[in-house]
TORMAR-858469 format. One line per 10 residues: their letters; for each residue x, y, z of C-alpha. Coordinates in Angstrom, 2 decimals. Example, Ala and Ser with C-alpha at 12.3 -4.5 7.8 and 13.67 -1.06 7.14 Angstrom:
2
AS) 12.30/-4.50/7.80 ~ 13.67/-1.06/7.14
//
This chain:
356
MKAFVFHGPG) 23.50/11.44/15.11 ~ 25.05/12.68/12.24 ~ 22.96/13.84/9.16 ~ 22.90/15.69/6.17 ~ 20.42/18.54/6.40 ~ 19.01/21.21/3.62 ~ 19.25/24.78/5.26 ~ 17.84/26.99/2.12 ~ 18.52/26.91/-1.51 ~ 22.51/26.84/-1.96
QSAWEDVSDP) 22.49/25.52/1.97 ~ 23.64/22.51/3.47 ~ 25.69/20.20/6.27 ~ 26.62/17.07/7.42 ~ 26.02/18.07/11.31 ~ 24.58/16.56/14.60 ~ 20.78/16.15/15.04 ~ 18.56/14.47/17.43 ~ 17.97/10.41/16.91 ~ 14.76/9.80/15.32
GIEDAADAII) 12.18/7.98/17.79 ~ 9.08/5.70/16.79 ~ 6.15/8.39/15.96 ~ 3.73/5.90/15.31 ~ 2.76/2.04/15.86 ~ 3.66/1.42/12.28 ~ 7.17/2.97/12.55 ~ 10.50/1.80/12.18 ~ 14.23/2.96/13.02 ~ 16.98/1.93/10.35
RVDAVTICGT) 20.37/1.90/10.94 ~ 21.49/3.24/8.04 ~ 24.15/0.82/6.53 ~ 24.00/2.43/2.56 ~ 22.84/5.55/0.77 ~ 22.91/7.00/-2.28 ~ 22.42/10.50/-3.76 ~ 19.29/11.40/-6.33 ~ 19.29/13.89/-8.83 ~ 16.31/15.26/-7.27
DLHILKGDVP) 18.39/16.14/-4.22 ~ 20.16/17.99/-6.38 ~ 17.42/19.93/-7.34 ~ 16.19/20.46/-4.16 ~ 19.39/22.02/-2.54 ~ 18.86/24.62/-6.00 ~ 15.26/25.41/-4.69 ~ 13.80/23.57/-7.22 ~ 11.06/21.89/-4.47 ~ 9.33/24.25/-2.39
DVRSGTILGH) 7.91/21.61/-0.44 ~ 10.99/20.69/1.23 ~ 11.11/23.17/4.52 ~ 14.81/24.44/6.03 ~ 16.29/21.48/8.67 ~ 15.06/18.64/6.55 ~ 17.24/15.58/6.27 ~ 17.68/14.55/2.91 ~ 17.70/11.27/0.81 ~ 14.90/8.87/0.12
EAVGEVVEVG) 17.17/5.99/-1.07 ~ 18.68/3.59/1.83 ~ 19.91/0.08/2.93 ~ 19.97/-0.87/6.58 ~ 19.13/-2.91/9.84 ~ 16.03/-2.56/11.40 ~ 16.72/-1.46/15.55 ~ 13.15/-0.66/16.61 ~ 9.70/-1.26/15.48 ~ 6.47/0.20/16.23
SEVRTVRPGD) 3.62/-2.60/17.71 ~ 2.13/-2.41/14.48 ~ 4.74/-3.40/12.18 ~ 4.58/-7.18/11.54 ~ 6.95/-8.00/8.53 ~ 10.00/-7.15/9.72 ~ 11.88/-7.58/13.55 ~ 14.91/-5.72/14.86 ~ 18.10/-6.99/13.05 ~ 16.34/-7.71/9.68
RVLVSCIMAC) 18.63/-6.17/6.94 ~ 16.10/-4.26/4.68 ~ 16.02/-1.87/1.75 ~ 14.08/1.17/2.35 ~ 11.69/2.00/-0.80 ~ 11.68/5.74/-1.60 ~ 8.06/5.35/-1.65 ~ 5.92/5.11/1.21 ~ 2.16/2.94/1.27 ~ -0.16/3.34/3.87
GRCRYCREGA) -1.88/0.23/2.52 ~ -5.15/1.52/2.96 ~ -6.23/4.36/0.64 ~ -7.97/3.45/-2.71 ~ -4.43/4.24/-4.45 ~ -2.59/1.73/-2.16 ~ -5.21/-1.04/-2.86 ~ -4.29/-0.22/-6.38 ~ -0.66/-0.85/-6.22 ~ -0.38/2.94/-7.40
YGQCRGGGGW) 1.57/3.69/-4.13 ~ 3.20/6.83/-5.42 ~ -0.10/8.55/-4.86 ~ -0.92/7.30/-1.54 ~ -3.36/9.75/0.09 ~ -3.09/8.57/3.24 ~ 0.40/9.92/4.46 ~ 2.64/7.89/1.92 ~ 4.02/8.65/-1.11 ~ 7.16/10.19/-2.01
ILGHLINGTQ) 7.86/11.86/1.42 ~ 11.36/10.87/2.31 ~ 13.54/13.95/2.17 ~ 10.89/15.61/0.77 ~ 7.70/15.92/3.30 ~ 9.90/14.38/6.47 ~ 13.19/13.84/7.65 ~ 14.98/11.27/5.12 ~ 17.39/8.73/5.19 ~ 20.84/10.67/4.15
AEYARVPFAD) 21.83/10.09/8.13 ~ 23.09/7.33/10.57 ~ 19.65/6.56/11.59 ~ 16.22/7.09/9.88 ~ 12.60/6.63/10.74 ~ 10.66/5.00/8.39 ~ 6.73/5.19/8.00 ~ 4.55/2.36/7.03 ~ 7.57/-0.27/7.56 ~ 5.42/-3.30/6.61
LSVHPLPGAV) 4.81/-1.95/2.65 ~ 7.87/0.39/2.76 ~ 10.65/-1.76/3.81 ~ 11.81/-4.99/1.93 ~ 13.85/-7.83/3.76 ~ 17.12/-8.38/2.09 ~ 19.04/-11.52/1.37 ~ 22.00/-11.93/2.62 ~ 23.93/-12.50/-0.94 ~ 23.10/-9.07/-2.22
DSQDAVLLAD) 25.58/-6.85/-1.47 ~ 24.18/-3.24/-0.13 ~ 25.44/-1.19/-2.85 ~ 23.37/-2.70/-5.26 ~ 20.42/-3.42/-3.25 ~ 20.54/0.39/-2.85 ~ 19.97/0.99/-6.60 ~ 16.63/-0.42/-6.09 ~ 15.19/1.82/-3.58 ~ 14.69/4.36/-6.68
IFPTAYEVGV) 16.32/3.93/-9.95 ~ 15.89/0.66/-11.06 ~ 11.97/0.42/-9.86 ~ 11.50/4.00/-11.69 ~ 13.05/3.08/-14.57 ~ 11.60/-0.27/-15.29 ~ 7.76/0.94/-14.26 ~ 7.81/4.94/-15.76 ~ 9.86/3.72/-18.55 ~ 9.82/-0.02/-19.74
LNGEVRPGDT) 6.10/-0.39/-18.82 ~ 4.48/2.68/-19.05 ~ 6.27/2.75/-22.60 ~ 5.00/-0.59/-23.26 ~ 7.96/-2.19/-24.60 ~ 7.80/-5.66/-26.83 ~ 10.29/-7.89/-28.56 ~ 11.17/-6.45/-31.60 ~ 10.83/-2.81/-30.92 ~ 13.09/-0.02/-31.60
VVVVGAGPIG) 13.71/1.46/-28.23 ~ 15.12/5.30/-28.31 ~ 16.35/6.27/-24.61 ~ 16.96/9.64/-24.74 ~ 19.55/10.81/-21.73 ~ 21.95/8.15/-20.53 ~ 22.66/9.03/-17.22 ~ 21.76/6.98/-14.02 ~ 18.20/6.36/-14.87 ~ 18.84/5.65/-18.69
LAVIATARLF) 21.03/3.62/-18.30 ~ 18.78/1.53/-15.81 ~ 15.92/2.33/-18.37 ~ 18.63/0.12/-20.74 ~ 19.43/-2.75/-18.44 ~ 15.77/-3.54/-17.85 ~ 14.15/-2.74/-21.31 ~ 16.52/-5.74/-22.57 ~ 14.60/-7.90/-20.35 ~ 11.64/-7.69/-22.94
SPGRIIAVDL) 14.14/-8.42/-26.16 ~ 13.55/-5.45/-28.28 ~ 15.04/-5.43/-31.58 ~ 17.15/-2.42/-30.98 ~ 18.21/0.16/-28.36 ~ 19.76/3.21/-29.07 ~ 20.86/5.90/-26.46 ~ 20.68/9.13/-26.95 ~ 23.28/11.77/-24.74 ~ 25.43/14.98/-24.55
AQPRLEAAKQ) 28.15/13.40/-22.98 ~ 30.11/11.15/-24.88 ~ 31.58/8.88/-21.95 ~ 27.90/8.32/-20.79 ~ 26.98/6.84/-24.25 ~ 29.97/4.20/-23.25 ~ 28.44/3.45/-20.16 ~ 25.12/3.18/-22.60 ~ 27.32/0.88/-24.84 ~ 28.34/-1.72/-22.21
LGADAVANVA) 25.28/-2.05/-20.87 ~ 23.49/-3.27/-24.13 ~ 22.71/-0.19/-26.39 ~ 23.18/-1.08/-30.15 ~ 23.76/2.38/-30.87 ~ 24.19/5.72/-29.57 ~ 24.10/9.17/-30.91 ~ 25.35/12.13/-29.29 ~ 22.61/15.31/-29.21 ~ 25.16/17.39/-31.31
EGPERLVADL) 25.09/14.94/-34.01 ~ 21.39/14.73/-35.08 ~ 19.83/11.52/-33.40 ~ 16.47/12.54/-35.58 ~ 18.43/11.34/-38.80 ~ 20.17/8.25/-36.87 ~ 16.30/6.73/-35.58 ~ 15.15/7.63/-38.94 ~ 17.63/6.07/-40.90 ~ 17.37/2.78/-38.66
TEGLGADVVI) 13.99/2.58/-38.90 ~ 13.51/3.39/-42.84 ~ 11.69/6.71/-41.72 ~ 9.25/5.28/-39.44 ~ 10.01/6.34/-36.24 ~ 10.94/4.65/-32.79 ~ 8.54/2.24/-31.23 ~ 9.00/3.44/-27.94 ~ 10.77/6.85/-26.96 ~ 11.71/7.08/-23.21
EAVGVPESFE) 12.79/10.69/-21.80 ~ 15.12/10.32/-18.70 ~ 16.28/14.03/-19.03 ~ 13.84/16.61/-17.92 ~ 14.01/19.51/-20.24 ~ 11.47/20.89/-22.58 ~ 13.77/20.09/-25.54 ~ 14.33/16.07/-25.01 ~ 10.66/15.55/-24.66 ~ 9.84/17.82/-27.58
MCTRMVRPGG) 12.91/15.40/-29.40 ~ 10.99/12.16/-28.19 ~ 7.60/13.31/-29.48 ~ 9.38/13.82/-32.87 ~ 11.31/10.57/-33.10 ~ 8.49/8.37/-32.40 ~ 6.62/6.37/-35.07 ~ 2.69/6.63/-35.51 ~ 1.07/4.58/-33.17 ~ 4.10/4.32/-31.01
HVANVGVHGK) 4.41/5.36/-27.11 ~ 6.57/8.36/-25.65 ~ 7.43/7.40/-21.64 ~ 8.67/10.56/-19.79 ~ 10.20/9.66/-16.66 ~ 12.42/13.01/-16.31 ~ 11.63/15.34/-13.88 ~ 10.80/18.60/-15.27 ~ 11.45/21.68/-13.59 ~ 10.20/23.79/-16.81
PATLHLEDLW) 6.92/23.54/-19.34 ~ 7.37/22.12/-22.49 ~ 5.42/22.30/-25.44 ~ 3.05/19.42/-26.70 ~ 2.69/19.59/-30.33 ~ -0.88/18.55/-30.70 ~ -0.99/19.85/-33.88 ~ 0.75/17.11/-35.57 ~ 0.29/14.51/-32.88 ~ -3.04/14.33/-32.54
LKNVTIRTGL) -3.12/12.24/-35.98 ~ -0.43/9.99/-34.99 ~ -2.30/7.80/-32.46 ~ 1.09/8.59/-30.06 ~ 0.44/7.25/-26.55 ~ 2.27/9.84/-23.68 ~ 2.78/8.51/-20.27 ~ 4.34/10.45/-17.74 ~ 4.03/9.12/-13.67 ~ 5.85/8.85/-10.36
VDTYSTPTLL) 7.15/5.57/-9.72 ~ 4.82/3.41/-7.44 ~ 8.07/0.88/-6.51 ~ 5.46/-2.06/-7.03 ~ 8.03/-3.81/-8.94 ~ 10.42/-3.78/-6.06 ~ 9.64/-7.15/-4.79 ~ 10.37/-8.70/-8.65 ~ 13.56/-6.35/-9.21 ~ 14.86/-7.64/-5.82
RMMTAGRLPA) 14.50/-11.36/-7.06 ~ 16.19/-10.52/-10.38 ~ 19.13/-9.20/-8.59 ~ 19.39/-12.16/-6.56 ~ 19.63/-13.98/-9.57 ~ 22.02/-11.99/-10.69 ~ 19.65/-10.47/-13.66 ~ 20.41/-6.78/-13.05 ~ 23.88/-5.14/-13.59 ~ 23.87/-3.02/-10.62
SSLVTHSFEL) 26.70/-2.63/-9.20 ~ 28.30/-1.53/-12.83 ~ 26.38/1.44/-12.38 ~ 28.15/2.79/-9.13 ~ 31.43/4.72/-9.92 ~ 31.95/6.63/-6.70 ~ 32.23/5.22/-3.36 ~ 32.42/7.22/0.00 ~ 32.27/6.47/3.76 ~ 28.89/7.89/4.81
DAMEEAYDVF) 30.58/10.83/6.53 ~ 32.17/11.74/3.40 ~ 28.16/12.93/2.51 ~ 29.61/16.68/1.23 ~ 32.39/15.51/-0.84 ~ 30.14/12.88/-2.23 ~ 27.37/15.64/-3.26 ~ 30.03/17.56/-4.32 ~ 31.04/14.93/-6.67 ~ 27.65/13.93/-8.11
SRAADTGALK) 26.88/17.84/-8.78 ~ 29.87/18.10/-11.05 ~ 29.06/14.73/-13.01 ~ 30.23/16.19/-16.27 ~ 33.87/16.76/-14.78 ~ 33.70/13.32/-12.65 ~ 31.82/11.10/-14.70 ~ 29.83/10.19/-11.49 ~ 26.83/7.93/-12.58 ~ 25.60/6.67/-9.26
VVLGGKHHDA) 27.47/7.60/-5.66 ~ 27.02/5.40/-3.06 ~ 28.00/6.08/0.52 ~ 28.19/3.34/3.08 ~ 27.68/-0.06/2.29 ~ 29.84/-2.83/1.10 ~ 33.45/-1.43/-0.83 ~ 34.89/-3.70/-2.99 ~ 36.64/-3.57/-6.44 ~ 34.11/-4.13/-8.64
VALTTA) 34.27/-3.08/-12.28 ~ 32.29/-0.20/-12.86 ~ 31.28/1.40/-16.03 ~ 33.51/3.57/-17.54 ~ 32.66/7.05/-17.78 ~ 35.46/9.58/-17.99
//
């Protein structure tokens, strides 16, 4: 089969590899129909994730058809169309029993495209299939469903729920990339009073407006002043960091009101300063986290009911074998206007967010 293989920092290729096989009785083999590229994949290609060994197939998000299952798999069978979660769950360890699948100590957690071969391939082996894949209704498009593998659960759990968004709140989302836009979409489910999007790129701010942001601010134009003006100097109830750089995190802590919440979703590669000399007396709650994907069944029901604007986040579609071209487009998002790049799946002419 063909797969996208990491060969060290700056080196990768769509090439021939061996077909995956059942290695454990809880495994399933999936024929991949649709995958997407995550910002984390770009971090891996840059060498920022040293756990990923040369020769690893990348990717941790997919929709596909089950072609083979191990003897212990009970919830899916060959022929089923499924969503592959970005997080695997053994179901037995303390964290899995608490629903904290991202912290699995039984061999799960984020392993696809990280510690084992991933999903950017024609076929993929998925461990712990009973808890790590979700049967899909026929009415759900593959290009929509694949966004439930990572970005929507991450935005919803790590951003909206960790931030404790409530009706009437002023919510600031710093970073209007795919995760930030998914935060805006899922925050609206809680009827906040207003959502303010902050980004460097004007096209992404326009996309944020289309998804429901009530106000937008370019970083260069002083978003802290806008937030202060809109809240009578108090600050935002919830500020969600969806970039992953020290400056944006520190900006978030300056924009939150006393007693408010900061939820950090962005993946940080460098230390950020925590100004406890200012924050300790403001009763500010700061939450971080890796997604657990416990919300995936709920989000899938909402998508089936037409309550999630998933397809509008997909700006570029490719055939599966155009992986190298897709990576190039996604890595140059400032030039190409790429938000989510999907390979494979049902190709259609749905209207996507305008980003270029």
